[in-house]
C-alpha positions in Angstrom: 71.4 21.8 22.0 71.3 22.1 25.8 70.6 25.8 25.5 67.6 25.1 23.2 66.2 22.6 25.7 66.6 25.1 28.5 64.8 27.8 26.5 62.1 25.3 25.6 61.5 24.4 29.2 61.5 28.1 30.2 58.8 28.8 27.5 56.7 25.9 28.8 57.0 27.2 32.4 56.1 30.7 31.3 53.0 29.4 29.4 51.9 27.4 32.5 52.5 30.4 34.7 50.6 32.7 32.4 47.7 30.2 32.2 47.5 30.0 36.0 47.4 33.8 36.3 44.7 34.0 33.5 42.7 31.2 35.2 42.9 32.8 38.6 41.9 36.2 37.1 38.9 34.6 35.4 37.8 33.0 38.7 38.2 36.3 40.6 36.3 38.2 37.9 33.5 35.6 37.9 33.2 35.7 41.7 33.0 39.5 41.8 30.5 39.6 38.9 28.2 37.1 40.7 28.6 39.0 44.0 27.8 42.3 42.4 24.7 40.9 40.6 23.5 39.4 43.9 24.0 42.7 45.7 22.1 44.5 43.0 19.2 42.0 43.2 19.0 42.3 47.0 18.9 46.1 46.7 16.1 45.8 44.2 14.3 43.3 46.3 14.3 45.6 49.3 13.1 48.5 47.1 10.1 46.4 45.9 9.0 45.3 49.3 9.5 48.7 50.9 7.8 50.6 48.1 4.8 48.3 48.2 4.4 47.2 51.8 1.3 49.3 52.3 -0.3 47.7 49.3 0.5 44.2 50.5 -1.1 45.0 53.8 -4.2 46.7 52.3 -4.8 43.7 50.1 -4.8 41.3 53.0 -8.0 39.7 54.4 -7.0 40.9 57.9 -7.2 44.6 57.1 -11.0 44.4 56.7 -11.4 44.2 60.5 -12.4 47.4 62.3 -9.9 46.8 65.1 -6.2 47.8 64.9 -4.4 44.9 63.3 -1.0 43.6 64.3 1.0 42.6 61.2 3.9 40.3 61.6 6.3 40.1 58.7 8.9 37.4 58.5 12.3 39.0 58.3 13.7 36.5 55.8 12.6 36.6 52.2 12.8 32.9 51.6 14.5 31.1 48.7 12.3 28.1 49.4 10.3 27.3 46.3 6.6 27.7 47.2 5.6 26.2 43.9 7.5 23.0 44.4 6.7 22.7 48.1 3.0 23.3 47.6 2.7 20.8 44.8 4.4 18.2 47.0 1.2 18.1 49.1 -0.8 16.6 46.2 -1.3 12.9 46.5 0.1 11.4 43.3 -1.9 8.9 41.4 0.2 6.5 39.3 0.3 7.5 35.6 -1.2 11.0 36.1 2.0 13.1 37.1 -0.2 15.3 39.3 2.8 16.9 41.1 4.5 17.9 37.8 1.2 19.1 36.3 0.6 21.2 39.4 4.0 22.9 39.0 3.5 23.4 35.3 0.2 25.2 35.9 2.0 27.7 38.1 4.9 28.1 35.6 2.3 28.7 32.8 0.5 31.3 34.9 3.8 33.2 35.5 5.2 32.8 32.0 2.1 34.4 30.5 3.4 37.6 32.0 6.7 37.5 30.0 8.9 35.2 32.1 10.6 31.9 31.4 10.3 30.1 34.8 10.7 26.4 35.4 11.6 24.0 38.3 15.3 25.0 38.0 14.7 28.7 38.4 16.6 30.4 41.3 15.0 33.0 43.6 16.5 35.8 45.6 16.9 35.4 49.4 17.8 38.1 51.9 16.8 39.6 55.3 14.6 42.6 55.4 16.4 45.2 57.5 13.5 47.6 58.1 10.0 48.4 56.9 8.3 51.8 56.8 4.5 51.9 56.4 1.4 53.9 57.2 1.0 52.8 60.9 -2.3 54.7 61.6 -4.5 51.6 61.3 -2.1 48.8 62.1 1.2 47.9 63.8 4.0 46.3 61.9 6.8 44.1 63.3 9.6 42.2 61.7 10.2 38.7 63.2 12.3 35.6 62.7 11.3 32.0 63.1 12.6 32.1 66.6 10.7 35.2 67.6 8.0 34.9 70.3 4.8 36.5 69.2 2.8 38.1 72.0 -0.5 38.8 70.2 -3.6 36.6 70.3 -4.7 37.9 67.0 -2.4 38.9 64.2 -1.8 38.7 60.4 1.5 37.1 59.3 3.1 37.9 55.9 5.9 35.9 54.4 7.7 36.6 51.1 9.1 34.0 48.8 9.8 33.2 45.2 11.2 36.7 44.5 12.4 36.8 40.9 13.8 39.9 39.2 14.5 40.5 35.5 16.7 43.5 35.7 17.1 44.0 32.0 13.3 44.1 31.4 12.8 45.9 34.7 10.2 43.3 35.7 9.8 41.2 38.8 7.3 39.0 40.7 7.0 37.8 44.3 4.7 35.4 46.2 3.2 36.7 49.5 1.8 34.1 51.9 -0.7 35.5 54.4 -1.8 33.7 57.6 -4.6 35.2 59.6 -4.4 34.1 63.2 -7.7 34.8 64.9 -9.2 33.6 68.2 -12.3 32.3 66.5 -10.7 30.9 63.4 -7.5 30.9 61.3 -7.3 31.5 57.6 -5.2 33.1 54.9 -4.3 33.2 51.3 -1.4 33.2 48.9 -1.0 36.0 46.3 1.5 36.5 43.5 2.3 40.1 42.6 3.8 41.2 39.3 5.8 44.5 39.1 7.3 46.8 36.5 9.7 49.7 37.1 8.3 53.0 36.2 9.9 56.4 37.0 12.3 54.6 39.5 9.4 53.0 41.3 8.4 49.4 41.3 4.7 49.4 40.7 2.3 46.5 40.9 0.8 45.8 37.5 -1.1 42.6 38.4 -2.1 40.6 41.5 -3.6 37.1 41.5 -4.6 34.7 44.3 -2.9 31.4 43.9 -4.8 28.1 44.4 -3.1 26.1 47.1 -3.3 22.3 47.8 
């Protein structure tokens, strides 16, 4: 009888031990799967920006000037949600849900292009290591928030809301442009939609976003 009890206890301990090993293995597998997916998305994000930096610059208001333009690009691709932050600026009127309606208008615009975005969607964030562009008509400099900018006139570009659908080989990104000029300041916000074609991420649509 004692032998059976001992064997029963050993079986229980073995089951608990095996469960712990299985649970630990699942945690490790999940961690590395998420880590690998994140690394792949960062790699794709860098490809999208590098392959299209000249187009971002050529589509800016600042490039229309005859003078050589200094372009300042924020090093960090931000995971801050432009859609949510921009709609916060709307003064709410009781009963009208203006903030939520504002966000939904953005979501509808994006989702028409084959996405399924909502307020809980997550965006990719990373630092841009380097940029290579056609520097004949402009200069290009990567900066952080702490960087001192030594130009009186320049165009600043900042990337945010980068979303990649790797399976469909589609992506979009929001580009905020601030034109800092001695006479006046201005700017705009664009959303770019991409599709992968022959190993290149090509712009298939660009639209100026209304901002509050």
